N, C-alpha and C positions, 0 to 999 in steps of 0.2 A: 504494500500500500504506500502510495506517495503522499506525504503529509503536506498540506498547504501551509504557507508561512503567513505571518501577519504584517500588514503595513502599519504605518504610524497611527492610523485611525482604528486599528484593531480589526480591519476587514481582511479576510483571507485573500491572498493573491493567487493568481492563476499559475500553477506549477509549470505550465508549458512556456510561460514568459520568463526569460532569463532574469535572475535576481539582479545581476550586474552586467552591463555591457559598456566597455570602453572601446571607442573606435577612432583610429587615426590620431592617437594622442602624441603630441610632440612638445618638447621642452628644451630650451637652450639656456645655458649660463654663459653670457658673453659670447665668445667665439666657440665655446664647447657645446656641441649638440648632444645632450644626454639621452633624449628619446627622439626617434625618427618614425613616427606613424605607427605606434603600437596598438594592437587590437587584442582585447581580452574579454572573454564571455564566461560567466559563472552562473550555474543554475541554483535554484533554491535547494537547500539540503545537500549541496555538493562540496566536497573537499577538493580544492583545485590547487595544485602546486605550481608556483612560479619559479622557474629554474634559470640559472645563468651564472656566468663567471662574475667575480668582483668587478664592478664598474660597468656591468651590462645594462643597468638601468632599472633593476627591480625595485630598489628602495625609492628612487625618484618617482616611479609610477605609483607606488603605494602612498607616497607623501602627497601626490596630487589627489588621489582618491580620498585621503583622510584630511584634506584641507590645508596641509602645511605649505604646499606649493600651488600655484595656479598654472594650468596648462596654457601653452602658447597657441595650440591648435587641437582640434578633436572634440568629441562629444562623449558624455557619460550619461547612462540611463540606469535608474535604480527602480526595480520592479516595473519596468516599462515606461517610467516617467522621466523626463529630462532632469538631470541633477547637476548643479553647478555649486560645489562646496565653497562657501564664502570664507571658511576658516575652520580650524580644528573643532571648535565648539559646535558650529553648525553641522559638521559632518558627524560628530558624536551624537547630537540630538536627532540626526536623521537615521541613526542605526549603524554607523560605521565605527568600529572599535579597532584600535591598532596596538599591538604589542611590539615595540621597537626593539631591534637588536641591541642598540645601546640603551640601557635602562634609563627610565625617566622617573626616578623616585626622589622624594625629599628626604635626605639622610637624617635630619634631626627630628622628623615626625615618626610616630610609632607605626607599627605594621597596620593596625586597624585604621589609623588616620590616613595612611597612604592608600589603602584599598578603597576607602570611602571618600577620598578627596574630590570635592565638587558634587558629591552625591549624599551629603550628610542629611539624614532625616531630621526635620525640624517641626516644632509646634510652637506657634506664637513667637517665632523667631529664635527659639532656643533649641539647640541641638539635643536630640534624644539619644543619650549615650548608650542606653541598653539596646535600643533598636539598631544603632550604628554597630555596636559590638556583635550583635546577633547576626546581622547581614554579613559582616566581615568574616566571622567564624564560618558561616555557611559557605562562603566562597572558597575558603581554605579547605573546608571539609570535602568539597568537590574534587580537590586535588589530593585528598587523603594525606594532608599534612597538619593534623591537629596539634602536633608538638610545637609548631611555630608560635611563639608567644605574641599575643595581640598587642601587648603593651611594650614590646621590645622596640627600641629605636632602630630604624632600618640600617644605620651605619654600623651597628653591631652584628649584622647578619653577613654571612658569606655571599659571594656573587650568585651562587646557585639558589640560595634561599631568597635573595632579592628577586631573582627571575621568577620564582613561584609567586611572590607578592605581586609582581607586575601582571602575571597571567590572571591572578585572582581579581585584580582591579578591573581588567577588561571584561570579566564575566558578570560583573555587578549589574550592568545596564541591559543585559540580555539582548545583545546586538543582532541586527539582521545580517551584517557582514562582519566577520571577525578576521582581521589580518594578523597572522603570526609570522614575524620576521626572526628566523633562527630561534624558535622557542626552546629547543632542546640543547643548545650549544654548550650549556654548563650543567646539564642534568645528567644523572647517572641512568643506567639502563632501567632500573626499577622505577625511577620517576618518569622516564620516557613512557613506559608502559601505562602508568597511571594517567599521564596526559592523553595518550591515545584513547583511553576509555572515555575521558571527558569529551574529546572530539567526536567520538561515536555518538554520545548522548546529544551533543549539540546538533549533529547532523540529523538525528532522528526527530529533533524539534524543528527542523526546517531551516536552521542557521546555515548560512553559506560561509565556508572557511577558506581563506586564501593562505596557503601554507608555503612559506619561503624557507628552504633548507638546502644546505650543501650535502646533507646526508641522503644520498639518492636511495639507499636501501629503505630508509624511513619513508620517503615519499611513496615508494612502491607499496609499502604496507598500509599507509593511512589514507592515501589520496585516490580520487576517482579519475581525474583528468589532469593534463599538464599543458603548460605553455612555456616555451623556451625563448628567452631573450638573448641576443648577441649583438654587441655594439649598438645598443639602443633601439633595436628593431626586433619584432616578434618573428622568429624564423621557423616555428613549428608548434603544433599542438595536437592533442589526440587523447585516446583512452590509454591510461597507464598499463592496464592489463595486457594490452597488445603491443607494448613497446619494450624493447630490451634496454638495459643500461648502456650498452655500447652505442645504440642508436641515439639515445639522449645525450650522451657525452659528446658524440660526433657533432650533434646540433649545437651544443654549448660552446665547444672550443674550435669547431671548424676543422678538426683533425681527429684521428683515432688515438686513444690512450692505451698504449700497449701494457703498461704496468702501473697500477695505482700505488702499489707498495714496492717500489724498486729496492732490491737488496744490493747494497754495496759491501764488498768483502772488507772486513776489518778484524784486527786481532786485539784481544784483551790483554792488558798489561798489569802493572803493579797498582795497588790501591792508591787512590788520590783523595777520596773522601770517605770517612768512616764515622758512623754514629753508634754509640753504645748506650742503650737504655735512655735515649733522649726524651726529655719531658718538657712541655711548655706550660704556659700559664693555665690553660684549660686543656688544650690539645697541642701536640700529641701526648698520649699518656705513656707510651713506651715504644720507641722505634730504635731498632738495631739493624744497620745495613752497612754493606761495604760496596762502594762504587769504584770500579777499576778504570784505568786509562783505556780509552777506546771502547768503553761499554755503553750501551743504551739500556738503562734500567728503568722500567715502567712501574708506576704505582697506580693501582686500581682501588676502587672503594666507592661507597655510597656518599651522597651529599652529607656533609657533617662528620665524615669518618676521620678527618684530620689530615688529609693529604696536603691541602694548601698550607695549613699551619706548619706542617713538617718542613716544607720548603722555606717558608718565611723564617722559621726558627733557625734553620741551617744558615740562612743568609744574614742573620742578625737583626731582622726587622721586628721579630717577636721575642719576648723575654724567655730565657732558658731557666727552668726550675730544677733541672737535674740532668745527670748523664754527661757524656763526653762527645765533643765533635773534634775530629782530627782532619786537617787539610794537609795533604802530603805527609811530611814527617812532623808537622807542627800542631800541637794540641792547643787550640784556642777556642774554648766553648762559648764564653760570653764575650761578644765583640760587636762591632758595628758594620753596617753595609759598606762603609768606606774601606774598612780593613779587609772585608771579604773581597772587594774589588781589587785591592792591592794584592791579595793572595791568588787572584785569577779566577774568582768565583763570580758568576753573573746570574741574575734572576730575571726571568721573563714573567711578569705578573699576569694573572688571569684577568685582571681588571685594568685593561689598557686605558680606558677613558679617564679614570681617576688616579691611577697609580703609575701607569706605564708610559704616558706621553704628555707633552705640553701641547694641548690642542691649538693654542693660539700662537704657536711658534712654527717656524719653517721645518721642512723635512731635514734640511742640512743641520739645523741646530739640534733637532731631536736625535738624529742618528749619531752625531759626534759629541754629544753632551758630556760623556764621561771620559773622553780622551782627546785632548787638543794637541798633544805633542807632535803628531806628524805635520802639522801646518801652523805651528806657533814658534815665535822666536822673541826672546826678551820680553815676554808677557803680551806680545801682540799677535793676533791671529791673521793669517793670510786668507782672506775671504775667497780668493780665486782657487787656492789649493783646497780649502774646505769644500767648496762646491765640486771640484774635480773628484775628490775622494768620495763624496756623497753620490755623484753620478755613477761612479764605478759600482757602488753597492746597489743602486737603483737598477742598473742593467743586470747585475748578477742575480738579484732576487726577483726580477720581473715586476717591479712596482709600476703600476699605471698612474702616471702623474704628468703634470705639465712641466715639471723640472724641480731641482733641489730647493728653489726658493718658494715653492707653493706651501701654503699653510697645511699642516698635517691634518687639521680638523676638517679640511675639505675633501679628504680622501675617503673611499669606502672603508668599511671596517676591516676587510681582509687585507687591503693595501696598508692600512695603519699597522696591522699586526706584522707584516713583513718588515716595516721600518723598525719596529720594536725589536725584532730578532736581529736585524742588521746592526743595531747599536751594540749588542753583545759581541757580534762577530768583529765589528770595528774595534771594540775594546780588547779583542784577542783573549777573551776569557778561556781558560782551559777546562773549567768545570762549569757546565751549563745547567741551571735549574729551570726547566721549562714547565710552566703551569698552563695547561690547555693551549699549546702553541698553535693549533690549527682552528681555534675557535673563530667562527665567522668567515672561514676561508673556503673558496669553492674547490671542486674536485681537482681541477687542473692545477691550481696553486698548492693544494695539499700535496699532490705528487711531487711538486718542486720542493716543498718543505721537507717531505720524507727523504727525498734524494739528498738534500742538503744535510740533513741529520746524519745520514749514512756516510756522506763525504767527510763530515766533521769527525765522526768516530774513526774513519780510516786515517785521519790526520793525527789521531791520538787523543782527541778531546773526549771528555766523559760527560754523558748526558743523563740527568735524572729527570724523568719524563712523566708528569701527572696528566692523566686524560680520563674523561668520562666515557670515551668512545672505545669500546673494547676491541673492535676490529683493527683499529690503528695500533693499539698496544701489541696485539698478536702479530700484526703485519710488520712492525718496525723494530720491536725491542729484542734484546738478547735475554734479558731477565725480567720477570714480572713479580712484584711483591703486592700483596693485597692487604689493605687496612680495614679494620672493623672496630668501631667505637674507640678510635684513638690509638689503637695498637696495630703495629705491623705484624700480621699473623703469620704469613708464609711468604717465602720467596723461592722461586724455582726457575730453571731455564724455560724459555718460552715454549719449547717443544713439549713440555710436560703440562701445559695449560690448554684449556678450551673455555669458551664463554660460560657454559653451565657451571664448571668447577670454580671459575673466578667469582661468579655471582653467589655460589653456595658459601664460599669463605667470607665474602663481603657482607652477607646478611647473618653470619654467625651460625650457619648450619653445617652439619657434617657433610662431607663430599658425597657420600652415598645417598644423601637425601636430595 
């Protein structure tokens, strides 16, 4: 049975009429043409995936639909009626909800205040706290995360928990069209499964979901149809059930991808980073590991297991409460990020927006921020040499940009991530702490990053690699350790792991369960 959906007036709409139709949409930013006549059509109760490389125009198209940008050309219809969003508030009131890849939360407000922001129930001008709390709790319960404290300030949450708050906020208004831009990029497999159940329920209620993800396997599981963008134009669409990953990738990148997880031969050497019973303020509770030269060591676990905290503690960002950290032959447990950088340890934060990058500064300034020596003399920086060095990294990493002087905040999320990785490589760190290094990066760029990680290992660099995406850990790493409730439970060679076994340890079950 096909369920009818409701318009603003509460009248059921004709299911044969597309919920959303965008035709010949174009948008330019100065001389840069971001969209060149894109067409997109989504039915009521359909989960439609929008696929494309970083910079293909996906986010720009959705920002036009959600009222953040105005289209230069083209038309939009919502339930068969012309729709011209006058701004984000108008789009939201019209039933368009968007979960941005870069989270838009107010750090100093609580979880419940963020979820209900702009939707606070009032009576006689006074906010009804109990009703607000009840609706916020119901939204989190849909995602099966009752453990997230409603009164907790958002800045105290990890990036994955913040992403869950963002999703809960979008569900509050019961939208007609829900746009999800990389909703699982920081979620573990268990939380991804929970989100998929929520999407199925929304679909059954007639909600149209536009799902943007670089995890193509996810798209195949949860989505009905697809549209591929390349260089600002729609280049293909159809039923996902009848399309292969190879076909979709070919449309995305204009070429075939021979190996998503390229294996670069590398040898493991002597230990370069060791932790013995490492304990942080809250997490980790106990981590013991040895990372060797040329090794790619993956850390898996659920949201809140303590993976990010382990990397931050090793780097000196979070306080150490016990245990020992040894870098090379030097035992220095309690130290600072400056000292870790001096020791050749670099951290790639999972939160590039707030911790990893200076969004209002240029690519050149961001990429060279921690090491000016190659182009400075007597305290003065040679701008031309700095630009030249930056350009070399731009070309090596395949960053899509107008040049080293462009503000990094103007780049897509994936290209920002490449610059953040480039800064560690420019610093020539020998121990790399990577926290979700492919978050928000398309499949073509992921393959580049995986190849780069393999090449770095072949050069003798050691990589400690946190990821919520199990296929990449299994495809890239030499060793995988699994964390559960703040404790690194098991570490084995990658050949001895599979996804069910990793999940069993992560949730605290015996392997044979």
